[in-house]
DRENTIKE-781248 format. One record per residue (C-alpha): residue number from 1; residue in one letter; z, y, x. Coordinates in nm, 3 decimals. Each point is the difference from the previous one (the first is absolute). Layout:
# DRENTIKE-781248
+-----+------+---------+---------+---------+
: seq : type :      pz :      py :      px :
+-----+------+---------+---------+---------+
: NUM :    A :       Z :       Y :       X :
...
+-----+------+---------+---------+---------+
This chain:
# DRENTIKE-781248
+-----+------+---------+---------+---------+
: seq : type :      pz :      py :      px :
+-----+------+---------+---------+---------+
:   1 :    M :   1.842 :   1.854 :   0.151 :
:   2 :    A :  -0.313 :  -0.173 :   0.127 :
:   3 :    T :  -0.292 :   0.229 :   0.063 :
:   4 :    P :  -0.319 :  -0.042 :  -0.203 :
:   5 :    F :  -0.297 :  -0.161 :   0.164 :
:   6 :    A :  -0.365 :   0.025 :  -0.097 :
:   7 :    L :  -0.284 :  -0.247 :  -0.012 :
:   8 :    V :  -0.334 :   0.147 :   0.104 :
:   9 :    F :  -0.316 :  -0.200 :  -0.067 :
:  10 :    P :  -0.368 :   0.091 :  -0.004 :
:  11 :    S :  -0.112 :   0.091 :  -0.350 :
:  12 :    S :  -0.337 :  -0.041 :  -0.164 :
:  13 :    H :  -0.052 :   0.378 :   0.002 :
:  14 :    G :  -0.168 :   0.082 :   0.330 :
:  15 :    D :   0.234 :   0.070 :   0.289 :
:  16 :    D :   0.294 :   0.087 :  -0.223 :
:  17 :    A :   0.312 :  -0.212 :   0.024 :
:  18 :    A :   0.201 :  -0.154 :  -0.279 :
:  19 :    R :   0.370 :   0.067 :   0.048 :
:  20 :    V :   0.275 :  -0.179 :  -0.189 :
:  21 :    S :   0.358 :   0.100 :   0.075 :
:  22 :    H :   0.292 :  -0.232 :  -0.062 :
:  23 :    R :   0.372 :   0.059 :   0.028 :
:  24 :    S :   0.164 :  -0.306 :   0.137 :
:  25 :    R :   0.333 :  -0.147 :   0.087 :
:  26 :    S :   0.112 :  -0.208 :   0.295 :
:  27 :    Y :   0.116 :  -0.355 :  -0.056 :
:  28 :    F :   0.242 :  -0.175 :   0.231 :
:  29 :    R :  -0.005 :  -0.371 :   0.058 :
:  30 :    R :   0.176 :  -0.205 :  -0.263 :
:  31 :    P :  -0.001 :  -0.371 :  -0.083 :
:  32 :    T :  -0.270 :  -0.135 :  -0.226 :
:  33 :    G :  -0.011 :  -0.335 :  -0.170 :
:  34 :    T :  -0.371 :  -0.057 :   0.036 :
:  35 :    T :  -0.167 :  -0.170 :   0.294 :
:  36 :    R :  -0.358 :  -0.027 :   0.116 :
:  37 :    L :  -0.174 :  -0.309 :  -0.131 :
:  38 :    A :  -0.201 :  -0.222 :   0.226 :
:  39 :    S :  -0.373 :   0.054 :  -0.031 :
:  40 :    R :  -0.083 :  -0.358 :   0.086 :
:  41 :    I :   0.109 :  -0.312 :  -0.183 :
:  42 :    A :   0.102 :  -0.170 :   0.320 :
:  43 :    R :   0.123 :   0.128 :   0.335 :
:  44 :    A :   0.065 :  -0.165 :   0.333 :
:  45 :    R :   0.354 :  -0.128 :   0.038 :
:  46 :    V :   0.180 :  -0.178 :   0.283 :
:  47 :    S :   0.049 :  -0.366 :  -0.073 :
:  48 :    V :   0.359 :  -0.118 :  -0.039 :
:  49 :    V :   0.037 :  -0.376 :  -0.016 :
:  50 :    P :   0.276 :  -0.089 :  -0.248 :
:  51 :    R :   0.298 :  -0.151 :   0.177 :
:  52 :    G :  -0.015 :  -0.324 :  -0.193 :
:  53 :    R :  -0.366 :  -0.058 :   0.089 :
:  54 :    R :  -0.005 :   0.065 :   0.373 :
:  55 :    G :  -0.037 :  -0.369 :   0.075 :
:  56 :    S :  -0.273 :  -0.070 :  -0.253 :
:  57 :    R :  -0.362 :  -0.069 :   0.090 :
:  58 :    L :  -0.105 :   0.294 :  -0.216 :
:  59 :    A :   0.203 :   0.254 :   0.194 :
:  60 :    S :  -0.074 :  -0.142 :   0.344 :
:  61 :    L :  -0.305 :   0.113 :   0.192 :
:  62 :    G :   0.003 :  -0.312 :   0.212 :
:  63 :    S :   0.021 :  -0.243 :  -0.290 :
:  64 :    T :  -0.127 :  -0.354 :   0.019 :
:  65 :    P :  -0.250 :  -0.102 :  -0.268 :
:  66 :    V :   0.102 :  -0.261 :  -0.251 :
:  67 :    P :  -0.134 :  -0.341 :   0.110 :
:  68 :    G :  -0.351 :  -0.054 :  -0.129 :
:  69 :    K :  -0.056 :   0.371 :  -0.055 :
:  70 :    A :  -0.225 :   0.197 :   0.233 :
:  71 :    L :   0.096 :   0.331 :   0.157 :
:  72 :    N :  -0.313 :   0.194 :  -0.085 :
:  73 :    H :   0.053 :   0.319 :   0.200 :
:  74 :    P :   0.203 :   0.149 :   0.286 :
:  75 :    P :   0.372 :   0.067 :  -0.052 :
:  76 :    Q :   0.057 :   0.261 :  -0.270 :
:  77 :    L :   0.083 :   0.360 :   0.086 :
:  78 :    P :   0.336 :   0.151 :  -0.097 :
:  79 :    A :   0.030 :   0.053 :  -0.375 :
:  80 :    M :  -0.055 :   0.352 :  -0.130 :
:  81 :    I :   0.241 :  -0.052 :  -0.289 :
:  82 :    S :   0.308 :  -0.217 :  -0.013 :
:  83 :    L :   0.011 :  -0.332 :  -0.180 :
:  84 :    D :   0.248 :   0.142 :  -0.250 :
:  85 :    E :  -0.253 :   0.268 :  -0.098 :
:  86 :    A :  -0.286 :  -0.244 :  -0.053 :
:  87 :    V :  -0.108 :  -0.204 :  -0.300 :
:  88 :    T :  -0.223 :  -0.306 :   0.000 :
:  89 :    A :  -0.360 :   0.016 :  -0.117 :
:  90 :    R :  -0.125 :  -0.350 :  -0.085 :
:  91 :    L :  -0.351 :  -0.135 :  -0.052 :
:  92 :    E :  -0.077 :  -0.357 :  -0.100 :
:  93 :    S :  -0.356 :  -0.119 :   0.063 :
:  94 :    H :  -0.176 :  -0.328 :   0.079 :
:  95 :    G :   0.328 :  -0.183 :  -0.052 :
:  96 :    E :   0.173 :   0.202 :   0.272 :
:  97 :    R :   0.257 :   0.280 :  -0.010 :
:  98 :    F :  -0.016 :   0.313 :   0.212 :
:  99 :    E :   0.279 :   0.257 :   0.027 :
: 100 :    V :   0.040 :   0.335 :   0.176 :
: 101 :    L :   0.295 :   0.239 :   0.030 :
: 102 :    V :  -0.067 :   0.358 :  -0.109 :
: 103 :    D :   0.167 :   0.319 :  -0.122 :
: 104 :    P :   0.019 :  -0.023 :  -0.382 :
: 105 :    D :  -0.134 :   0.349 :  -0.074 :
: 106 :    A :  -0.285 :  -0.046 :   0.245 :
: 107 :    A :  -0.081 :  -0.339 :  -0.153 :
: 108 :    L :  -0.032 :   0.155 :  -0.345 :
: 109 :    A :  -0.215 :   0.281 :   0.140 :
: 110 :    I :  -0.227 :  -0.250 :   0.178 :
: 111 :    K :  -0.043 :  -0.197 :  -0.322 :
: 112 :    R :  -0.100 :   0.320 :  -0.181 :
: 113 :    G :  -0.239 :   0.104 :   0.277 :
: 114 :    E :   0.209 :   0.312 :   0.065 :
: 115 :    F :   0.140 :  -0.074 :   0.345 :
: 116 :    D :  -0.118 :   0.233 :   0.277 :
: 117 :    G :   0.253 :  -0.072 :   0.274 :
: 118 :    E :   0.004 :  -0.232 :   0.299 :
: 119 :    L :   0.050 :  -0.368 :  -0.079 :
: 120 :    E :   0.218 :  -0.056 :   0.306 :
: 121 :    D :   0.245 :   0.261 :  -0.132 :
: 122 :    V :   0.073 :  -0.193 :  -0.319 :
: 123 :    I :   0.022 :  -0.365 :   0.104 :
: 124 :    A :   0.294 :  -0.192 :   0.144 :
: 125 :    A :  -0.213 :  -0.236 :   0.208 :
: 126 :    R :  -0.356 :  -0.019 :   0.128 :
: 127 :    D :  -0.013 :  -0.349 :  -0.139 :
: 128 :    V :  -0.107 :  -0.216 :  -0.293 :
: 129 :    F :   0.241 :  -0.270 :  -0.115 :
: 130 :    E :  -0.015 :  -0.310 :  -0.211 :
: 131 :    N :   0.368 :   0.054 :  -0.076 :
: 132 :    A :   0.133 :   0.334 :   0.123 :
: 133 :    S :   0.366 :  -0.084 :  -0.060 :
: 134 :    R :  -0.025 :  -0.295 :   0.240 :
: 135 :    G :  -0.255 :   0.154 :   0.234 :
: 136 :    D :  -0.253 :  -0.279 :  -0.061 :
: 137 :    R :  -0.358 :   0.095 :   0.087 :
: 138 :    P :  -0.319 :  -0.142 :  -0.152 :
: 139 :    A :  -0.250 :  -0.192 :   0.210 :
: 140 :    E :  -0.291 :   0.190 :   0.150 :
: 141 :    E :  -0.253 :  -0.206 :  -0.192 :
: 142 :    D :   0.165 :   0.101 :  -0.329 :
: 143 :    L :  -0.027 :   0.367 :   0.095 :
: 144 :    E :  -0.366 :  -0.043 :   0.092 :
: 145 :    T :  -0.073 :  -0.182 :  -0.326 :
: 146 :    V :   0.161 :   0.261 :  -0.226 :
: 147 :    F :  -0.046 :   0.327 :   0.190 :
: 148 :    E :  -0.279 :  -0.082 :   0.249 :
: 149 :    T :   0.218 :   0.145 :   0.277 :
: 150 :    T :   0.327 :  -0.070 :   0.178 :
: 151 :    D :   0.076 :   0.367 :   0.069 :
: 152 :    P :   0.324 :   0.079 :  -0.188 :
: 153 :    M :  -0.079 :   0.372 :  -0.024 :
: 154 :    E :  -0.312 :  -0.086 :  -0.199 :
: 155 :    I :   0.176 :  -0.262 :  -0.211 :
: 156 :    I :   0.314 :   0.197 :  -0.090 :
: 157 :    P :  -0.176 :   0.259 :  -0.225 :
: 158 :    E :  -0.188 :  -0.276 :  -0.183 :
: 159 :    V :   0.319 :  -0.194 :  -0.066 :
: 160 :    I :   0.160 :   0.315 :  -0.141 :
: 161 :    E :  -0.303 :   0.102 :  -0.208 :
: 162 :    E :  -0.072 :  -0.343 :  -0.147 :
: 163 :    G :   0.350 :  -0.146 :  -0.006 :
: 164 :    E :   0.329 :   0.069 :  -0.179 :
: 165 :    I :   0.292 :   0.211 :   0.120 :
: 166 :    Q :   0.322 :  -0.201 :   0.008 :
: 167 :    I :   0.299 :   0.230 :  -0.060 :
: 168 :    T :   0.360 :  -0.115 :  -0.023 :
: 169 :    A :   0.243 :   0.153 :  -0.250 :
: 170 :    E :   0.176 :   0.182 :   0.284 :
: 171 :    Q :  -0.327 :   0.141 :   0.134 :
: 172 :    R :  -0.099 :   0.109 :  -0.350 :
: 173 :    E :   0.328 :   0.189 :  -0.039 :
: 174 :    E :  -0.047 :   0.169 :   0.338 :
: 175 :    M :  -0.357 :   0.102 :  -0.087 :
: 176 :    Q :   0.112 :   0.133 :  -0.337 :
: 177 :    E :   0.278 :   0.210 :   0.154 :
: 178 :    R :  -0.230 :   0.137 :   0.270 :
: 179 :    K :  -0.263 :   0.100 :  -0.255 :
: 180 :    R :   0.265 :   0.147 :  -0.228 :
: 181 :    R :   0.109 :   0.232 :   0.283 :
: 182 :    Q :  -0.363 :   0.088 :   0.076 :
: 183 :    L :  -0.065 :   0.078 :  -0.366 :
: 184 :    I :   0.308 :   0.223 :  -0.025 :
: 185 :    N :  -0.094 :   0.191 :   0.316 :
: 186 :    T :  -0.363 :   0.037 :  -0.108 :
: 187 :    I :   0.100 :   0.146 :  -0.336 :
: 188 :    A :   0.263 :   0.226 :   0.157 :
: 189 :    R :  -0.256 :   0.138 :   0.246 :
: 190 :    N :  -0.259 :   0.077 :  -0.267 :
: 191 :    A :   0.192 :   0.079 :  -0.319 :
: 192 :    V :   0.179 :   0.313 :  -0.119 :
: 193 :    N :   0.229 :   0.104 :  -0.284 :
: 194 :    P :  -0.205 :   0.234 :  -0.224 :
: 195 :    Q :   0.318 :   0.120 :  -0.172 :
: 196 :    M :   0.153 :   0.116 :   0.329 :
: 197 :    D :  -0.280 :   0.220 :   0.136 :
: 198 :    N :  -0.180 :  -0.306 :   0.140 :
: 199 :    A :   0.289 :  -0.091 :   0.229 :
: 200 :    P :  -0.028 :  -0.342 :   0.169 :
: 201 :    H :   0.187 :  -0.296 :  -0.146 :
: 202 :    P :   0.239 :  -0.156 :   0.255 :
: 203 :    P :  -0.069 :  -0.371 :   0.066 :
: 204 :    E :   0.344 :  -0.084 :  -0.140 :
: 205 :    R :  -0.096 :   0.153 :  -0.335 :
: 206 :    I :  -0.326 :  -0.195 :  -0.007 :
: 207 :    E :   0.184 :  -0.322 :   0.081 :
: 208 :    S :   0.260 :   0.056 :  -0.271 :
: 209 :    A :  -0.265 :   0.087 :  -0.259 :
: 210 :    L :  -0.205 :  -0.311 :   0.080 :
: 211 :    E :   0.309 :  -0.214 :  -0.047 :
: 212 :    Q :   0.079 :   0.176 :  -0.328 :
: 213 :    A :  -0.358 :  -0.056 :  -0.117 :
: 214 :    G :   0.020 :  -0.369 :   0.090 :
: 215 :    F :  -0.309 :   0.017 :   0.222 :
: 216 :    T :  -0.057 :  -0.307 :   0.217 :
: 217 :    V :  -0.210 :   0.017 :   0.315 :
: 218 :    D :  -0.258 :  -0.276 :   0.045 :
: 219 :    P :   0.028 :  -0.129 :   0.358 :
: 220 :    M :  -0.356 :  -0.136 :  -0.013 :
: 221 :    E :  -0.170 :   0.328 :  -0.093 :
: 222 :    P :  -0.069 :   0.300 :   0.226 :
: 223 :    V :   0.237 :   0.291 :  -0.052 :
: 224 :    E :  -0.291 :   0.232 :  -0.081 :
: 225 :    A :  -0.102 :  -0.224 :  -0.291 :
: 226 :    Q :   0.348 :   0.028 :  -0.155 :
: 227 :    I :   0.047 :   0.378 :   0.013 :
: 228 :    D :  -0.159 :   0.079 :  -0.338 :
: 229 :    D :   0.212 :  -0.261 :  -0.178 :
: 230 :    A :   0.311 :   0.128 :   0.177 :
: 231 :    L :  -0.074 :   0.358 :  -0.110 :
: 232 :    D :  -0.052 :  -0.114 :  -0.359 :
: 233 :    A :   0.342 :  -0.166 :   0.016 :
: 234 :    L :   0.163 :   0.308 :   0.157 :
: 235 :    R :  -0.128 :   0.268 :  -0.237 :
: 236 :    P :   0.231 :  -0.088 :  -0.293 :
: 237 :    V :   0.295 :   0.012 :   0.244 :
: 238 :    I :  -0.065 :   0.307 :   0.218 :
: 239 :    P :  -0.251 :   0.288 :  -0.005 :
: 240 :    I :  -0.253 :  -0.089 :   0.268 :
: 241 :    R :  -0.358 :   0.055 :   0.102 :
: 242 :    F :  -0.210 :  -0.027 :   0.313 :
: 243 :    E :  -0.081 :   0.339 :   0.145 :
: 244 :    E :  -0.145 :   0.158 :   0.312 :
: 245 :    V :   0.136 :   0.317 :   0.156 :
: 246 :    T :  -0.161 :   0.258 :   0.228 :
: 247 :    V :   0.224 :   0.157 :   0.262 :
: 248 :    A :  -0.071 :   0.271 :   0.256 :
: 249 :    V :   0.169 :  -0.051 :   0.337 :
: 250 :    S :   0.054 :   0.255 :   0.276 :
: 251 :    L :   0.100 :  -0.112 :   0.351 :
: 252 :    P :   0.117 :   0.257 :   0.258 :
: 253 :    A :  -0.202 :   0.027 :   0.321 :
: 254 :    D :   0.264 :  -0.182 :   0.207 :
: 255 :    Y :  -0.041 :  -0.312 :  -0.215 :
: 256 :    A :  -0.354 :   0.030 :  -0.132 :
: 257 :    G :  -0.178 :  -0.198 :   0.272 :
: 258 :    S :   0.177 :  -0.332 :  -0.044 :
: 259 :    G :   0.133 :   0.059 :  -0.350 :
: 260 :    Q :  -0.331 :   0.058 :  -0.176 :
: 261 :    A :  -0.132 :  -0.336 :   0.120 :
: 262 :    Q :   0.278 :  -0.174 :  -0.194 :
: 263 :    I :  -0.013 :   0.227 :  -0.305 :
: 264 :    R :  -0.375 :  -0.026 :  -0.049 :
: 265 :    E :   0.025 :  -0.380 :  -0.027 :
: 266 :    F :   0.253 :   0.019 :  -0.283 :
: 267 :    G :  -0.254 :   0.053 :  -0.276 :
: 268 :    E :  -0.345 :   0.138 :  -0.073 :
: 269 :    L :  -0.046 :   0.317 :   0.204 :
: 270 :    E :  -0.153 :   0.258 :  -0.235 :
: 271 :    R :   0.001 :   0.299 :   0.237 :
: 272 :    E :   0.129 :   0.090 :   0.343 :
: 273 :    E :   0.000 :   0.306 :   0.224 :
: 274 :    W :   0.135 :   0.101 :   0.337 :
: 275 :    Q :   0.159 :   0.345 :  -0.023 :
: 276 :    S :  -0.034 :   0.274 :   0.262 :
: 277 :    D :   0.363 :  -0.051 :   0.108 :
: 278 :    G :  -0.065 :  -0.368 :   0.080 :
: 279 :    S :   0.158 :  -0.136 :  -0.316 :
: 280 :    W :  -0.176 :  -0.257 :  -0.219 :
: 281 :    V :  -0.039 :   0.006 :  -0.377 :
: 282 :    G :  -0.127 :  -0.294 :  -0.201 :
: 283 :    V :  -0.025 :  -0.103 :  -0.364 :
: 284 :    L :   0.057 :  -0.365 :  -0.089 :
: 285 :    T :  -0.036 :  -0.201 :  -0.321 :
: 286 :    F :   0.199 :  -0.323 :  -0.033 :
: 287 :    P :   0.204 :  -0.203 :  -0.255 :
: 288 :    A :   0.268 :   0.223 :  -0.148 :
: 289 :    G :   0.276 :  -0.253 :   0.053 :
: 290 :    M :  -0.043 :   0.042 :   0.376 :
: 291 :    R :   0.083 :   0.370 :  -0.005 :
: 292 :    N :   0.346 :  -0.044 :   0.151 :
: 293 :    E :  -0.151 :  -0.212 :   0.277 :
: 294 :    L :  -0.233 :   0.285 :   0.092 :
: 295 :    Y :   0.287 :   0.249 :   0.001 :
: 296 :    D :   0.195 :  -0.231 :   0.228 :
: 297 :    L :  -0.297 :  -0.040 :   0.233 :
: 298 :    V :  -0.063 :   0.376 :   0.020 :
: 299 :    A :   0.368 :   0.059 :   0.079 :
: 300 :    E :  -0.005 :  -0.275 :   0.262 :
: 301 :    V :  -0.308 :   0.115 :   0.192 :
: 302 :    T :   0.107 :   0.369 :  -0.005 :
: 303 :    S :   0.379 :  -0.030 :   0.039 :
: 304 :    G :   0.036 :   0.149 :  -0.348 :
: 305 :    E :  -0.222 :   0.302 :   0.067 :
: 306 :    G :  -0.306 :  -0.113 :  -0.198 :
: 307 :    E :  -0.084 :   0.142 :  -0.340 :
: 308 :    T :  -0.139 :  -0.164 :  -0.313 :
: 309 :    R :  -0.120 :   0.117 :  -0.336 :
: 310 :    V :  -0.116 :  -0.198 :  -0.303 :
: 311 :    I :  -0.336 :   0.127 :  -0.124 :
: 312 :    K :  -0.020 :  -0.036 :  -0.376 :
: 313 :    D :  -0.362 :   0.112 :  -0.036 :
: 314 :    K :  -0.241 :  -0.137 :   0.259 :
: 315 :    D :  -0.265 :   0.245 :  -0.120 :
: 316 :    E :   0.197 :   0.268 :   0.185 :
: 317 :    L :  -0.124 :  -0.144 :   0.328 :
: 318 :    S :  -0.360 :   0.096 :  -0.066 :
: 319 :    T :   0.049 :   0.339 :  -0.167 :
: 320 :    R :   0.055 :   0.344 :   0.143 :
+-----+------+---------+---------+---------+
């Protein structure tokens, strides 16, 4: 049986210490269906030119401009996303058409003023086109007239913000499926079953319940904006609510140095203390659906020797 461990924190009563003891159990690594979500809308990716387009002007760095069209900047740098991942943003102004190739989620975020990433990470070409599918470029004088610059990195955001996002049926289906998976994982990481002692719902159960409820994910809306509607659809099907959990973690001295750095980033660190034997004790608050992930992480960084304990009353941490 695992030995009890104690959390010792300064109290508000002079030099006395507040001690809260917890009996805990060890958890060994087991598979979990949840995965960590990306914190940014877009991320850098290696460009892969589709096989059927390797000879096109669009995919070639050494392309020759269409006759009568000016090359308004040095050869473009390698694309940060592949052509298959990009959609076309199109702006028509002064009788001319301007197109850029961009990640669809990033394009929507830019239009909403919510994008905080690097532009180069979410475009397929450092270029502005008159017709992106053919690789035709507008004349320099047209760029100067409309945008007062020929710098594509200044023009691209304006085309996205002021123009329209052109999405094919296939791209729409791909976006919808990707956001459906993100929505399922987000709910699974944050939601619990109140009828089963607040146990996490597996992603498979969330997916099945959404299908049963007939909920359809909107590919053009952020996942975060669809969570409330998804929960409303789920509640008649399964018992569910969003919940946070507070867990005390004890890492043996042999693993405390490197292990605590990973554990403390898992959630909001409420308390921590280094024990006299070199072990580390911390108290974390995080979405309840991620509880199994924490148990897996503790087992991984301590070879199964770490201890955890759910704290049901956080007031215990500040009382004698």
